[in-house]
Structures are given as structure tokens and as C-alpha cells.
N, C-alpha and C positions, 0 to 999 in steps of 0.2 A: 416559405416561412421557416424561421430558424427554431431550434429547440427551445431557446429562451422565450420566444413569443408563445409557443404552446404552453410553457410553464406559466407564463403570465396570464393567459386566458384561463387556464385551470385554476389558478389562485383566485382570480376575480370571480369565477363561477362558484367556487367553493364558499367564498366569503358571502356572496350574494345569496346563495342557497341557505346558508346558516342564518343569515339575517331574515330571510323570508320565512323560514320555519319557525324562528323565534317569535316573529310578529304574528304569524298564523296561530301559534299556540296561545299567545297572550290575548288574542281576540276570539279564540275558539273558532277559528276559520280554517281555511285551507289554501295551499300554494297553487296558484294558477300557472305562473310562468316565471322562469329565471333565465336571463339572456345576457351574456357578456357583450359589451359594446366597445368597439375600437375607438380610441381617442387619438387626437393629434400627438405626434411625438412617439408613437409606438406603444403607449400604455393602454390599459383597458380598465373600464369601470363595469359595473353590473347593474342592470335594471331588473326589478322583479315586480310581480303583481300578486297580491293576496286578496282573497275574498272573505268577508265576514259571514256569519251564519245566514244573514239575509241576502247574501250574494252581492253586496255592495263591494266595489273594487277599491283597493288601496294600492297605489303605485309607490315604489321606492327606488332609490338609486344609491349604490355604494360607489364612491369615487376614490 
């Protein structure tokens, strides 16, 4: 992997983590997982899972 790929993974993860934290705060829940996902063409997106106070899961994706 090149340095540019590591930077892209890091950016995708940071954006996904911020989105997950914001959603968790909005619904008074907590972050379960944040995972960068490799896309075709060498780009990355990020999937996240947040749980509400009743532990219902909300999945999201930042592309």
C-alpha cells in the first residue's frame, strides 16, 4: 500500500467516526463500530453502526 492509500483510509475513518459520534449524540446512544471500506478504483468509504438507548442498531455509510 502506498502512503496515499493510508491517508485515504485515515480520512474515511475520521469522517465516519465523526458522523457516528454526531448521530450517537443526537439520539442519546453510543457508537458500536466504525469501519473503512475499500471501494473500486482505490477510494474508500466508511460504514458505521450506532445503537440507541434501547440498543436498536442504526447503520450508516459515508461515501
